[in-house]
C-alpha positions in Angstrom: 88.4 94.8 30.3 89.3 92.1 32.6 92.8 92.2 33.9 94.4 88.7 34.7 96.0 88.1 37.6 99.5 88.3 36.2 98.7 91.4 35.4 97.4 92.7 38.2 100.5 91.5 39.8 103.0 93.0 37.2 101.1 96.7 38.1 101.9 96.1 41.5 105.5 95.4 41.1 105.7 98.9 38.6 103.8 100.6 41.7 106.4 99.7 44.7 109.0 100.3 42.2 107.8 103.8 42.0 107.1 104.3 45.4 110.2 103.1 46.3 111.9 105.7 44.0 110.1 108.5 45.3 110.5 110.1 48.7 108.8 109.7 51.7 106.9 113.0 51.1 106.8 112.2 47.3 105.1 109.2 48.7 102.6 110.6 51.1 101.7 113.3 48.5 101.0 110.8 45.7 98.9 108.6 48.4 96.5 111.8 48.8 96.3 112.7 46.1 95.3 109.1 44.7 93.2 108.2 47.6 91.1 111.7 46.3 88.7 114.2 48.6 87.7 112.0 51.2 91.8 110.9 52.4 91.9 114.6 53.5 88.4 114.9 55.1 89.9 111.6 57.2 92.9 114.0 58.0 90.8 115.8 59.7 89.8 113.2 61.5 93.3 111.5 62.3 94.1 115.4 63.5 91.3 115.7 66.2 92.2 111.7 67.5 95.5 113.7 67.6 94.7 116.4 69.5 92.7 114.5 72.2 94.7 111.9 72.9 97.8 113.8 73.4 95.7 116.5 75.9 93.9 113.3 77.3 98.2 111.8 78.3 99.6 115.4 79.4 96.1 115.6 81.9 95.8 112.6 83.2 99.1 111.0 83.2 100.8 114.1 83.7 98.5 116.4 85.3 96.2 114.4 87.5 99.6 112.5 88.4 100.2 111.9 92.3 101.7 108.8 93.8 99.1 107.4 96.2 101.1 105.6 98.8 104.0 107.6 99.6 101.0 111.3 99.6 98.9 108.8 101.7 101.5 107.7 104.0 102.5 111.8 104.7 98.6 112.3 104.8 98.4 109.0 107.8 101.3 109.9 110.0 100.4 113.8 110.3 96.5 112.7 111.3 97.8 110.2 113.6 99.8 113.5 115.3 96.7 115.8 115.4 98.7 118.1 112.8 95.1 118.5 110.4 95.9 121.9 109.0 99.5 120.3 107.6 97.6 118.1 105.9 95.2 120.3 104.0 98.6 122.7 103.3 100.4 118.9 101.4 97.1 118.4 99.8 96.8 122.0 98.3 100.5 121.5 97.0 99.0 119.1 94.3 96.0 121.7 93.4 95.2 119.5 90.0 95.3 115.5 91.5 91.7 114.3 92.2 93.4 112.5 95.1 94.1 115.6 96.9 91.0 117.6 96.1 88.9 114.2 97.4 91.4 114.0 101.1 91.4 117.6 101.4 87.6 117.4 101.2 87.3 114.7 103.9 90.4 116.7 106.0 88.8 119.5 106.2 85.5 118.4 107.7 87.4 115.7 109.7 85.9 117.4 112.9 82.3 117.4 111.7 81.8 113.6 112.6 82.4 110.6 110.4 78.9 111.7 108.6 80.0 114.8 107.3 83.7 113.2 106.8 81.8 110.8 104.4 79.2 112.9 102.8 82.0 115.5 102.0 84.6 113.1 100.5 81.4 111.2 98.6 80.3 114.4 97.1 84.3 115.0 96.3 84.7 111.4 94.6 81.4 112.6 92.6 82.6 115.9 91.3 85.9 114.9 90.0 86.2 111.6 89.0 84.4 112.5 85.5 87.2 114.7 85.0 89.5 111.7 84.8 87.5 109.5 82.0 86.5 112.8 80.2 86.7 113.1 76.2 88.3 109.2 76.3 84.5 108.0 74.5 85.4 110.1 71.6 88.4 108.5 70.7 86.1 105.3 70.4 83.6 107.6 68.5 86.2 108.9 66.1 87.4 105.4 64.8 84.0 105.0 63.9 84.0 108.5 62.3 86.8 107.3 60.0 86.1 103.8 59.1 82.9 105.2 57.7 84.0 108.2 56.2 87.2 105.9 54.6 84.1 103.4 53.3 82.6 105.8 51.8 85.4 107.3 50.1 86.3 103.4 48.7 82.9 102.8 47.6 83.0 106.8 45.6 86.2 105.4 44.2 84.6 102.2 42.9 81.7 104.4 41.4 83.5 106.6 39.3 85.9 103.9 38.5 82.6 101.1 36.9 80.9 104.5 35.7 84.3 105.5 33.1 85.1 102.1 31.9 82.1 102.6 29.8 83.2 105.4 27.6 86.9 104.9 27.1 88.6 102.6 24.8 89.9 99.4 25.5 93.5 100.1 26.1 92.5 102.6 28.6 90.5 100.9 30.9 93.1 99.1 32.5 94.8 102.5 33.6 91.4 103.6 34.7 90.9 100.5 37.0 93.9 100.2 38.5 93.6 103.8 39.4 90.4 103.2 40.7 91.2 100.7 43.2 93.8 103.0 44.4 91.8 104.8 45.1 89.8 102.3 46.8 92.4 101.1 48.6 93.8 104.3 49.6 90.8 105.2 51.5 90.7 102.0 53.4 93.9 101.4 54.2 94.3 105.4 55.8 90.4 104.9 57.5 91.7 101.7 59.2 95.1 103.1 60.3 93.2 105.7 62.4 91.5 103.2 63.7 93.8 101.5 64.9 95.3 104.2 66.6 92.3 105.9 68.4 91.3 102.4 69.3 95.0 101.5 70.9 95.1 105.3 72.6 91.6 104.3 74.0 92.5 101.0 75.2 95.2 102.8 77.3 94.1 106.0 78.2 90.7 103.7 80.0 92.8 101.4 81.5 94.8 104.4 83.2 91.6 106.1 83.9 89.9 103.4 85.7 93.1 102.3 87.7 93.6 106.1 88.7 89.5 106.1 89.9 89.5 102.9 91.9 93.0 104.2 93.6 90.9 107.4 93.9 88.3 105.6 96.2 90.2 102.6 97.7 92.2 106.0 99.0 89.1 108.3 99.9 87.9 104.6 102.4 91.3 104.5 104.0 90.8 108.1 104.9 87.6 107.7 106.2 88.5 104.9 108.6 91.6 106.9 109.1 89.6 110.2 110.7 87.4 107.5 112.6 89.9 105.7 114.6 90.9 109.9 115.4 90.5 110.8 118.7 89.2 106.9 119.6 91.4 104.1 121.2 90.6 100.9 119.9 91.3 98.5 123.3 92.5 95.7 120.7 94.9 98.1 119.1 96.1 98.9 122.8 96.8 96.1 123.9 98.7 95.4 120.8 100.7 98.4 120.9 101.6 97.0 124.8 102.8 93.8 124.1 104.8 95.1 121.1 106.8 97.4 123.2 
């Protein structure tokens, strides 16, 4: 039986009214029950997505966080004063920060020449940079998986509905069609919601990690230049300093 537009609108209005009378928990339970088994499959992928996003936020935003300008200013003062041991200890005070590890690698090799310093810094950057963006690409894959699982749930819901319509009396077809469309739409809505959450977290974490790596490379270059000038006197710099005094 083909439903008219008015009948469909009436069904939607009644469903919304019933949903308003139900509590939040009951509405969520009904939402998942109406959606069928693929809703619970996507619930697993949602848990995975939130776990990955939370772990990356804690690690990248908080654990790896080290304000670069004040840190590098402190390191620069110690290097200019020749207190390299103290500079190394300052780096050790932030054992989880990739920036501190890269700077420490350069300071430890400061007395071996510019080439050794450059090699040590480059090796440290290559070693620690991947840890910054680790597991962030998973969020994009999880978004695609959730979307596809929701699509499968939608297709199965529609297939089951249309198969059942041919074996029931005419007065029951409206109820079956309504339930089938509800199952299909629930799967689609839940899957797209998971995808949006994953993409938002992916965008934020990718941007943050990219900025962290760029800061790492920039400050590593600053350290190399600082150490290359250490122990040597630039005539132009000396002249400028004498004029300033």
